[in-house]
N, C-alpha and C positions, 0 to 999 in steps of 0.2 A: 854370281853367287860369291860373294868373297869368303875365303876361308882365314882359318887364323890358326898360327902355329907354336906361338910364342904361350908359356904361360898365360889362361886363359887370364882374361881381366874378367872380376866380379859383375860388373856395369854390364861389361858388353853378354856376358853369360846370361843375366836379365834379362835383354832385352830381345839376345835367340830365344830363350827358354821363353818368354812373353806372347812367341806364336804361337804356343802352344795352346790350345781352350782347355780348360776345365769346368769342371761343375764347381759350385763353391758348400760345402756345410757349417754349421756352428759344433764345435765340440764342446761338452759339458765336462765338469765332474765336481766333488764336492771334497772339501779340507776344511779343516779350523773352522766348522760350522758354517764357511762359506758356502755359497757356488760360486764354478769360476769358468770363465765359456773364454771359445775364442774364434772367431773365424780362421778356417781352411780351405785351401785348394788342394792342398797334398795328403788325397785321402785314395787309399788303395785297395782292391780288392785281392783279399790273397789266395786262399783256399777255400775248397767247397769241402773237404775233408781232413781234418776237421774243418766249421767255417772261422775263417779268421780273414780280419781287416786291419789298415796300416795307417796309421797317422805321424809324422813329421815334427814333432817339435821345438821348435828354438831353445836350446838350451837357457837361456837370459828372460826367456817370458815369465812372465809369473806363474803361467797355465804349467808349468813345468815341473816346478815344485810341489803344487797341488796333483797333476796327474801322479806324478812319482810317489806323493803319501797315499793316494786314494788308491790308485790300483784299478779302477772301474771309470768307465766312461759314454756318455751318451755320446751318441752323433745323430744332427737333424740334417738332414738333405734340402735344400734351400729352393723354394721356387724362387720365379721372377718377380715377382711382388715384394721378396722380402729385402732386396737392397739396402734399406734404411738400416737394418736389424744387421747385415753381414757389415757394411759401413761400423757402427759403431762396435761392436764387438772385436774388430780389427782395429781401432782408435787404440793407441799406445797411450800408457797413461790416466786411461778412463778408471776413474773411481772403483776401487776392490769391491768394496762393502754394496751392496745395491743394484751392481752393475745389471740384471735381470729381469727388475721393477718395471721398465718401461718393456719388457720384451715376454705377449704371452705362453705362457708352458707351463707344464703337468710334469710331472712326477715317474717317472720307468718306474715299473710294479718289482722288477728284481734289483736293479741297482740304488734305487732315489734317486737316482741325479736327474736335474730337469731337461727336458723335450721340449722343442718348442713347437707351439702349437700351428698347425697348418703346413707343416713340412710334410714333402713329396713323400718320402720316408724318415724310418726312426730305427735305430740301433742301440741294444745295448751291451756292453761290451766288459770284458775283465781283461787285464793285461794278461799276456803268458809270455812275453818277454821282447826286450829292447834291445838297442844296436845304438851306440857312440857313433855318428857320421855328419864330420865337421863339425860346424856350432850346431848343431839339433841331433835330436835323439829319434829314431824308427820306431815307433809304439805299436807291437804288433798285439791285437786283442781276438780273445776266440767272440765271436756276436753269439749272447744270452738270450736276445729275445729281438725281433723285428717288428714295425708293422709299417704297413700301406698306405701311405692316403688315399681317401676315396677319390678324389680327383685327381689325377695324376698333372694335372697345369703344366705351364713350359716353366721350363727350369730356370735356373739362375746362373750364369757364366763368367767368366772372369776372362779377358783377352785382350792383350797387350796393355794392362794395367787398367783396363776400364771393366767394370759389369755390364754386363749383356740378358740376352735370353735366348733360349733354346727352344722352337716351335715343333 
């Protein structure tokens, strides 16, 4: 195993952390009368008392402005069949208006944010705290509601820069 002791090169870090397999989800919010969405693989369960989860949002992303303004957001855990949706919602520069037009979704009963149809599980959250962390902000939210899909299915994963599936 090669080690690295000088200041860590971001590209070298990306290659190394890419060997950590993660699940893939879509985070949604509403601001300015528009739905906002982004694909994330940086989602963490934080606490059970109270029930909290965390997302990491790049500060230069349009989603950052929206989630900071709204303070409420949804998480849809993606099944392996949602790779096209994950790719679309991670495309930089996609149109802001109508970005969920091609994605079947419904509204959360508590927050009214978009939640993706067919998700393995979905959560509605309200931001409780934020922490600046480099070029991202860690957004912690209290889980206000959740639903678990009827069919657990295979999970969509992200590993070494590519989507895959966990059976």
